[in-house]
BAPA-907733 format. One record per residue (C-alpha): x, y, z. Coordinates in Angstrom, 1 decimal. Example, Ala and Ser with C-alpha at 12.3 -4.5 7.8 and 13.67 -1.06 7.14 Angstrom:
<pts>
+--------+--------+--------+
|      u |      v |      w |
+--------+--------+--------+
|   12.3 |   -4.5 |    7.8 |
|   13.7 |   -1.1 |    7.1 |
+--------+--------+--------+
</pts>
This chain:
<pts>
+--------+--------+--------+
|      u |      v |      w |
+--------+--------+--------+
|    0.0 |    0.0 |    0.0 |
|    1.3 |    3.5 |   -0.8 |
|    0.3 |    4.8 |    2.6 |
|    2.4 |    2.1 |    4.3 |
|    5.4 |    3.0 |    2.2 |
|    5.0 |    6.7 |    2.9 |
|    4.7 |    6.0 |    6.6 |
|    7.9 |    4.0 |    6.6 |
|    9.7 |    6.9 |    4.9 |
|    8.4 |    9.3 |    7.6 |
|    9.4 |    7.0 |   10.4 |
|   13.0 |    7.1 |    9.1 |
|   13.1 |   10.8 |    9.8 |
|   14.7 |   11.1 |   13.2 |
|   13.2 |   14.4 |   14.3 |
|    9.7 |   13.4 |   13.1 |
|   10.0 |   10.2 |   15.3 |
|   11.1 |   12.3 |   18.3 |
|    8.2 |   14.8 |   17.9 |
|    5.8 |   11.9 |   17.4 |
|    7.1 |   10.3 |   20.7 |
|    6.4 |   13.6 |   22.6 |
|    2.9 |   13.6 |   21.1 |
|    2.1 |   10.0 |   21.9 |
|    3.2 |   10.2 |   25.5 |
|    1.5 |   13.5 |   26.0 |
|   -1.8 |   12.4 |   24.5 |
|   -1.7 |    9.0 |   26.2 |
|   -1.5 |   11.0 |   29.5 |
|   -4.4 |   13.1 |   28.3 |
|   -6.5 |   10.0 |   27.8 |
|   -5.6 |    8.7 |   31.2 |
|   -6.4 |   12.0 |   32.9 |
|   -9.7 |   12.7 |   31.1 |
|  -11.0 |    9.2 |   31.8 |
|  -10.1 |    9.6 |   35.5 |
|  -12.0 |   12.9 |   35.6 |
|  -15.0 |   11.3 |   33.8 |
|  -15.2 |    8.4 |   36.1 |
|  -14.8 |   10.6 |   39.1 |
|  -17.6 |   13.0 |   38.0 |
|  -20.0 |   10.7 |   36.1 |
|  -19.6 |    7.1 |   37.4 |
|  -19.0 |    7.6 |   41.1 |
|  -21.7 |    5.6 |   42.9 |
|  -22.7 |    8.5 |   45.1 |
|  -23.3 |   10.9 |   42.1 |
|  -26.6 |   11.0 |   40.1 |
|  -25.5 |   12.2 |   36.7 |
|  -27.7 |   14.1 |   34.3 |
|  -27.0 |   15.6 |   30.8 |
|  -27.0 |   19.0 |   32.5 |
|  -24.4 |   17.9 |   35.0 |
|  -22.2 |   16.6 |   32.2 |
|  -22.6 |   19.8 |   30.2 |
|  -21.7 |   21.8 |   33.3 |
|  -18.5 |   19.7 |   33.9 |
|  -17.5 |   20.1 |   30.2 |
|  -18.1 |   23.9 |   30.4 |
|  -16.0 |   24.2 |   33.5 |
|  -13.2 |   22.2 |   32.1 |
|  -13.1 |   23.5 |   28.6 |
|  -14.9 |   26.8 |   28.0 |
|  -12.8 |   29.2 |   30.2 |
|   -9.6 |   28.1 |   28.5 |
|  -11.2 |   28.4 |   25.1 |
|  -10.8 |   32.1 |   25.7 |
|   -7.1 |   31.5 |   26.5 |
|   -6.5 |   29.6 |   23.3 |
|   -5.8 |   32.6 |   21.0 |
|   -3.5 |   34.2 |   23.6 |
|   -1.7 |   30.8 |   23.8 |
|   -1.1 |   31.0 |   20.0 |
|    0.5 |   34.5 |   20.2 |
|    2.9 |   33.2 |   22.8 |
|    3.6 |   30.1 |   20.8 |
|    4.7 |   32.2 |   17.9 |
|    7.3 |   33.8 |   20.3 |
|    8.4 |   30.9 |   22.5 |
|   10.5 |   28.1 |   21.3 |
|    8.1 |   25.2 |   20.8 |
|   10.6 |   22.6 |   22.2 |
|   10.6 |   24.5 |   25.5 |
|    6.8 |   24.6 |   25.5 |
|    6.7 |   20.8 |   25.4 |
|    9.4 |   20.5 |   28.1 |
|    8.1 |   22.9 |   30.7 |
|    4.4 |   22.4 |   29.8 |
|    4.6 |   18.7 |   30.5 |
|    6.6 |   19.2 |   33.6 |
|    4.0 |   21.6 |   34.9 |
|    1.2 |   19.2 |   34.0 |
|    3.0 |   16.5 |   36.0 |
|    2.9 |   18.6 |   39.1 |
|   -0.7 |   19.8 |   38.5 |
|   -2.0 |   16.2 |   37.9 |
|   -0.4 |   15.1 |   41.2 |
|   -2.3 |   17.9 |   42.8 |
|   -5.5 |   16.7 |   41.3 |
|   -4.9 |   13.2 |   42.8 |
|   -4.4 |   14.7 |   46.2 |
|   -7.7 |   16.6 |   46.0 |
|   -9.5 |   13.4 |   45.0 |
|   -8.2 |   11.6 |   48.0 |
|   -9.1 |   14.6 |   50.3 |
|  -12.7 |   14.7 |   49.0 |
|  -12.6 |   18.5 |   48.7 |
|  -15.5 |   20.7 |   47.4 |
|  -16.2 |   20.3 |   43.7 |
|  -15.1 |   23.9 |   42.8 |
|  -11.6 |   23.2 |   44.1 |
|  -11.4 |   19.9 |   42.1 |
|  -12.5 |   21.7 |   38.9 |
|  -10.0 |   24.5 |   39.5 |
|   -7.2 |   21.9 |   39.6 |
|   -8.5 |   20.2 |   36.4 |
|   -8.8 |   23.5 |   34.7 |
|   -5.1 |   24.2 |   35.4 |
|   -4.1 |   21.0 |   33.6 |
|   -6.3 |   21.7 |   30.6 |
|   -5.0 |   25.2 |   30.3 |
|   -1.5 |   23.9 |   29.7 |
|   -2.9 |   21.4 |   27.3 |
|   -3.9 |   24.3 |   25.0 |
|   -0.2 |   25.2 |   24.5 |
|    1.1 |   21.7 |   24.0 |
|   -1.5 |   20.5 |   21.4 |
|   -1.3 |   23.7 |   19.4 |
|    2.4 |   23.6 |   19.5 |
|    2.6 |   20.0 |   18.2 |
|    0.6 |   20.9 |   15.1 |
|    2.5 |   24.1 |   14.5 |
|    5.8 |   22.3 |   14.8 |
|    5.0 |   19.5 |   12.4 |
|    6.0 |   21.3 |    9.1 |
|    9.5 |   21.9 |   10.7 |
|   10.3 |   18.1 |   10.7 |
|    8.8 |   17.0 |    7.4 |
|    8.8 |   18.5 |    3.9 |
|    5.7 |   19.7 |    2.0 |
|    5.5 |   16.5 |   -0.1 |
|    4.9 |   14.3 |    2.9 |
|    2.8 |   16.8 |    4.9 |
|   -0.5 |   15.1 |    4.1 |
|    0.8 |   11.7 |    5.3 |
|    2.4 |   13.3 |    8.4 |
|   -1.0 |   14.9 |    9.2 |
|   -2.6 |   11.4 |    8.9 |
|   -0.1 |    9.7 |   11.1 |
|    0.8 |   12.2 |   13.8 |
|   -2.5 |   13.6 |   15.1 |
|   -4.3 |   10.3 |   14.5 |
|   -1.6 |    8.4 |   16.3 |
|   -2.0 |   10.9 |   19.1 |
|   -5.7 |   10.2 |   19.2 |
|   -5.1 |    6.5 |   19.3 |
|   -2.6 |    7.0 |   22.1 |
|   -5.3 |    9.0 |   24.0 |
|   -7.6 |    6.1 |   23.4 |
|   -5.0 |    3.6 |   24.7 |
|   -4.5 |    5.8 |   27.7 |
|   -8.2 |    5.9 |   28.3 |
|   -8.3 |    2.1 |   28.0 |
|   -5.6 |    1.8 |   30.6 |
|   -7.5 |    4.1 |   32.9 |
|  -10.7 |    2.1 |   32.4 |
|   -8.8 |   -1.1 |   33.2 |
|   -7.3 |    0.3 |   36.4 |
|  -10.6 |    1.7 |   37.5 |
|  -12.5 |   -1.6 |   36.9 |
|   -9.9 |   -3.7 |   38.6 |
|   -9.7 |   -1.8 |   41.8 |
|  -12.1 |    0.3 |   43.9 |
|  -11.7 |    4.0 |   44.5 |
|   -8.7 |    4.2 |   42.2 |
|   -9.3 |    7.5 |   40.4 |
|   -6.4 |    9.1 |   42.3 |
|   -4.1 |    6.3 |   41.2 |
|   -5.2 |    6.6 |   37.6 |
|   -4.4 |   10.4 |   37.7 |
|   -0.9 |    9.7 |   39.2 |
|   -0.3 |    7.3 |   36.3 |
|   -1.2 |   10.1 |   33.9 |
|    1.2 |   12.4 |   35.7 |
|    4.0 |    9.8 |   35.2 |
|    3.3 |    9.8 |   31.4 |
|    3.4 |   13.7 |   31.3 |
|    6.8 |   13.4 |   32.9 |
|    8.0 |   10.9 |   30.3 |
|    6.7 |   13.3 |   27.5 |
|    8.7 |   16.2 |   29.0 |
|   11.9 |   14.0 |   29.1 |
|   11.3 |   12.9 |   25.5 |
|   11.3 |   16.5 |   24.2 |
|   14.9 |   16.8 |   25.4 |
|   16.0 |   14.5 |   22.5 |
|   15.3 |   17.4 |   20.0 |
|   17.5 |   20.5 |   19.7 |
|   16.1 |   23.5 |   21.4 |
|   15.9 |   25.6 |   18.1 |
|   14.6 |   22.8 |   15.8 |
|   10.9 |   23.3 |   16.1 |
|   10.8 |   27.1 |   15.6 |
|    9.8 |   29.8 |   15.4 |
|   13.0 |   31.1 |   13.9 |
|   15.2 |   33.2 |   16.4 |
|   14.5 |   36.5 |   14.6 |
|   10.8 |   35.9 |   15.0 |
|   10.9 |   35.2 |   18.8 |
|   10.0 |   38.0 |   21.2 |
|   12.6 |   37.5 |   24.0 |
|   10.7 |   39.3 |   26.8 |
|    7.5 |   37.9 |   28.2 |
|    6.2 |   41.3 |   29.1 |
|    6.6 |   42.5 |   25.5 |
|    4.9 |   39.4 |   24.2 |
|    1.9 |   39.8 |   26.5 |
|    1.7 |   43.5 |   25.6 |
|    1.4 |   42.6 |   21.9 |
|   -1.1 |   39.7 |   22.4 |
|   -4.1 |   41.7 |   21.2 |
|   -2.3 |   43.0 |   18.1 |
|   -1.0 |   39.5 |   17.4 |
|   -4.4 |   38.0 |   17.7 |
|   -5.9 |   40.6 |   15.3 |
|   -3.1 |   40.0 |   12.9 |
|   -3.7 |   36.2 |   13.0 |
|   -7.4 |   36.6 |   12.3 |
|   -6.7 |   38.9 |    9.4 |
|   -4.2 |   36.4 |    8.1 |
|   -6.7 |   33.6 |    8.4 |
|   -9.4 |   35.8 |    6.7 |
|   -7.1 |   36.2 |    3.7 |
|   -6.7 |   32.4 |    3.5 |
|  -10.3 |   31.5 |    2.6 |
|   -9.6 |   27.8 |    2.1 |
|   -8.2 |   27.5 |    5.7 |
|  -11.1 |   29.5 |    7.1 |
|  -13.7 |   27.3 |    5.4 |
|  -11.9 |   24.1 |    6.5 |
|  -11.9 |   25.4 |   10.1 |
|  -15.6 |   26.1 |    9.9 |
|  -16.4 |   22.6 |    8.6 |
|  -14.3 |   20.8 |   11.2 |
|  -15.8 |   22.9 |   14.0 |
|  -19.3 |   21.8 |   13.0 |
|  -18.2 |   18.2 |   12.8 |
|  -16.8 |   18.6 |   16.3 |
|  -20.2 |   19.9 |   17.4 |
|  -21.9 |   16.8 |   16.1 |
|  -19.3 |   14.5 |   17.7 |
|  -19.8 |   16.2 |   21.0 |
|  -23.6 |   15.9 |   21.0 |
|  -23.3 |   12.2 |   20.2 |
|  -20.6 |   11.7 |   22.9 |
|  -23.0 |   13.0 |   25.6 |
|  -25.8 |   10.8 |   24.1 |
|  -23.7 |    7.6 |   24.2 |
|  -22.4 |    8.5 |   27.7 |
|  -26.0 |    8.7 |   29.0 |
|  -27.0 |    5.5 |   27.2 |
|  -24.1 |    3.7 |   28.8 |
|  -24.8 |    5.1 |   32.3 |
|  -28.6 |    4.4 |   32.4 |
|  -30.1 |    2.8 |   29.3 |
|  -27.7 |   -0.1 |   28.7 |
|  -26.5 |   -1.0 |   32.2 |
|  -27.8 |   -1.5 |   35.7 |
|  -24.5 |   -0.8 |   37.6 |
|  -21.8 |    1.9 |   37.4 |
|  -19.1 |   -0.7 |   36.5 |
|  -21.2 |   -2.2 |   33.7 |
|  -21.8 |    1.3 |   32.3 |
|  -18.1 |    2.2 |   32.6 |
|  -17.2 |   -1.0 |   30.7 |
|  -19.6 |   -0.1 |   27.9 |
|  -18.3 |    3.4 |   27.6 |
|  -14.8 |    2.1 |   27.4 |
|  -15.8 |   -0.2 |   24.6 |
|  -17.5 |    2.7 |   22.7 |
|  -14.3 |    4.9 |   23.2 |
|  -12.2 |    2.0 |   21.9 |
|  -14.3 |    1.4 |   18.8 |
|  -14.3 |    5.1 |   18.0 |
|  -10.6 |    5.2 |   18.4 |
|  -10.3 |    2.3 |   15.9 |
|  -12.2 |    4.5 |   13.4 |
|   -9.6 |    7.3 |   14.0 |
|   -6.8 |    4.8 |   13.2 |
|   -8.5 |    3.7 |   10.0 |
|   -8.9 |    7.3 |    9.0 |
|   -5.1 |    7.7 |    9.2 |
|   -4.7 |    4.8 |    6.7 |
|   -7.3 |    5.8 |    4.1 |
|   -7.1 |    9.6 |    4.2 |
|   -3.9 |   10.2 |    2.3 |
|   -5.0 |    8.3 |   -0.7 |
|   -8.6 |    9.7 |   -0.4 |
|   -7.2 |   13.3 |   -0.2 |
|   -5.0 |   12.5 |   -3.2 |
|   -8.0 |   11.3 |   -5.2 |
|  -10.7 |   13.8 |   -4.1 |
|   -8.7 |   16.7 |   -2.8 |
|   -9.0 |   17.9 |    0.8 |
|  -12.4 |   19.5 |    0.4 |
|  -13.7 |   16.6 |   -1.7 |
|  -12.7 |   14.1 |    1.1 |
|  -14.3 |   16.3 |    3.7 |
|  -17.5 |   16.3 |    1.6 |
|  -17.5 |   12.5 |    1.4 |
|  -17.0 |   12.3 |    5.2 |
|  -19.8 |   14.7 |    6.0 |
|  -22.3 |   13.2 |    3.5 |
|  -21.6 |    9.6 |    4.7 |
|  -22.2 |   10.7 |    8.3 |
|  -25.4 |   12.5 |    7.3 |
|  -26.8 |    9.2 |    6.0 |
|  -25.3 |    6.6 |    8.4 |
|  -25.7 |    8.4 |   11.7 |
|  -29.6 |    8.4 |   11.8 |
|  -29.7 |    4.9 |   10.2 |
|  -27.6 |    3.4 |   12.9 |
|  -28.5 |    5.7 |   15.8 |
|  -32.3 |    5.8 |   15.9 |
|  -32.7 |    2.2 |   17.2 |
|  -30.7 |    3.3 |   20.3 |
|  -29.3 |   -0.3 |   20.7 |
|  -25.8 |   -1.2 |   21.4 |
|  -24.5 |   -2.9 |   18.3 |
|  -25.7 |   -0.3 |   15.7 |
|  -24.4 |    2.5 |   17.9 |
|  -21.1 |    0.9 |   18.3 |
|  -20.8 |    0.6 |   14.5 |
|  -21.8 |    4.3 |   14.3 |
|  -19.1 |    5.2 |   16.8 |
|  -16.5 |    3.5 |   14.5 |
|  -17.8 |    5.3 |   11.4 |
|  -18.1 |    8.7 |   13.1 |
|  -14.6 |    8.3 |   14.5 |
|  -13.4 |    7.7 |   10.9 |
|  -15.2 |   10.6 |    9.3 |
|  -14.4 |   13.0 |   12.1 |
|  -10.6 |   12.3 |   12.0 |
|  -10.6 |   12.1 |    8.2 |
|  -12.0 |   15.7 |    8.2 |
|   -9.5 |   16.8 |   10.7 |
|   -6.6 |   15.4 |    8.7 |
|   -7.7 |   17.3 |    5.6 |
|   -8.2 |   20.5 |    7.7 |
|   -4.7 |   20.2 |    9.2 |
|   -3.2 |   19.9 |    5.8 |
|   -5.2 |   22.9 |    4.4 |
|   -4.2 |   25.1 |    7.3 |
|   -0.5 |   24.1 |    7.3 |
|   -0.1 |   24.6 |    3.5 |
|   -2.0 |   28.0 |    3.4 |
|   -1.0 |   29.7 |    6.6 |
|    2.5 |   31.2 |    7.0 |
|    4.8 |   29.7 |    9.6 |
|    4.9 |   33.0 |   11.6 |
|    1.1 |   32.7 |   12.1 |
|    0.7 |   29.0 |   12.5 |
|    0.9 |   29.0 |   16.3 |
|   -2.0 |   31.4 |   16.8 |
|   -4.1 |   29.9 |   14.0 |
|   -3.7 |   26.4 |   15.5 |
|   -4.5 |   27.8 |   18.9 |
|   -7.7 |   29.3 |   17.4 |
|   -8.4 |   25.9 |   15.8 |
|   -8.1 |   24.4 |   19.3 |
|  -10.4 |   27.0 |   20.8 |
|  -13.1 |   26.4 |   18.1 |
|  -12.8 |   22.6 |   19.0 |
|  -13.5 |   23.3 |   22.7 |
|  -16.3 |   25.8 |   22.1 |
|  -18.0 |   23.4 |   19.7 |
|  -17.8 |   20.5 |   22.1 |
|  -19.1 |   22.5 |   25.0 |
|  -21.9 |   24.0 |   22.9 |
|  -22.9 |   20.5 |   21.8 |
|  -23.0 |   19.3 |   25.4 |
|  -25.2 |   22.3 |   26.3 |
|  -27.6 |   21.6 |   23.4 |
|  -27.7 |   17.9 |   24.3 |
|  -28.4 |   18.8 |   27.9 |
|  -31.5 |   20.7 |   26.8 |
|  -32.8 |   18.0 |   24.5 |
|  -31.7 |   14.7 |   26.0 |
|  -34.0 |   12.7 |   28.4 |
|  -32.2 |   11.1 |   31.5 |
|  -31.6 |    7.8 |   29.6 |
|  -30.1 |    9.4 |   26.5 |
|  -32.8 |    8.3 |   24.0 |
|  -33.6 |   11.3 |   21.9 |
|  -34.8 |   11.2 |   18.3 |
|  -34.5 |   15.0 |   17.9 |
|  -30.8 |   15.0 |   18.8 |
|  -30.1 |   12.3 |   16.3 |
|  -32.0 |   14.1 |   13.5 |
|  -30.4 |   17.4 |   14.4 |
|  -26.9 |   16.0 |   14.1 |
|  -27.8 |   14.4 |   10.8 |
|  -29.1 |   17.8 |    9.5 |
|  -25.8 |   19.5 |   10.6 |
|  -23.7 |   16.8 |    8.8 |
|  -25.9 |   17.3 |    5.6 |
|  -25.3 |   21.1 |    5.8 |
|  -21.6 |   20.6 |    6.1 |
|  -21.6 |   18.4 |    3.0 |
|  -23.5 |   21.0 |    1.0 |
|  -21.1 |   23.8 |    2.1 |
|  -18.0 |   21.8 |    1.3 |
|  -19.5 |   20.6 |   -2.0 |
|  -19.9 |   24.2 |   -3.1 |
|  -16.3 |   24.9 |   -2.1 |
|  -15.1 |   21.9 |   -4.1 |
|  -16.9 |   23.2 |   -7.2 |
|  -15.2 |   26.6 |   -6.8 |
|  -11.9 |   24.8 |   -6.8 |
+--------+--------+--------+
</pts>
């Protein structure tokens, strides 16, 4: 297969392998940490979870730092990205350890959420930096394949981390703090892995770096406006970001739906519901992995916008067909397919943004990209909270998501015709 051959070529690139190792360890830790939070908030026996409670938790964890995202991008375009990975992961190691202590101490919810917010704040810098640094370790010819392998491998790593967390949680009682500590260890490993790359390798170039933090913070607003103007001049990148944001909204609404189905409709105990959710996450992760294999050839055949159109149109048809019965097997198939089309769209979007946005602006554009992802996911959770019944069975939610997918397909189809 051509994609396998291209992947082998990429993996021979020493600095690409090293950057990939940082991503894999970091996102595996993210998966561990996020599952530990979810089980603590949603599947604890003493908690009665509702869609509104889940939406509130997502808003507390994600929405405030969605506002930080653009500011993170301005700083990323001034700080050396290798140093962001080093110090960012070291900081997350310490903060995750703090979260574990708070779990053991049974502190008020607001203090627990404040600790979790601190970890997700640093995550904004690391994830945006990983995407912005990728063109520094591969050439333009292999960028599509790199975008297939690197972010998707990170997603698979997060899924593996989530699976490890599920396993630890199911094998022992009251182990959420131990799971978080395991995630902290992985953050530390990611920080150490970043030291294998030269400090200046990942950019930005020295002449583009603002050496004084105070000066960088003072120019944040100007830099953000400049980044938005730059993105507005790159219409393909702006349209791709709009499409992937709407796809993220759909994925978020269906995530809350499946979570409530696992918690109440498909299980009689917390452990059984947790196991079902772990299976759904694993199946969706498999879809992300398959997307990495098929997207390079699909983008080569249809073009980035053509492949995104195929993904959205397929989801518009298959999501209601598989989702409306609200039974386990069809919805698990849907989880796989939606994982595939969601990640396929993201791979195409990453490529469009990286090829059309100048390197000096990539950090802030990818931070904006990350912000849109969070806002879309939180917005989806809020909408789902208003529409979902306690057991998660909602025909209007399924039909609404199908309509959004269809709208995305129509929008992208018009873009494809424009060339």
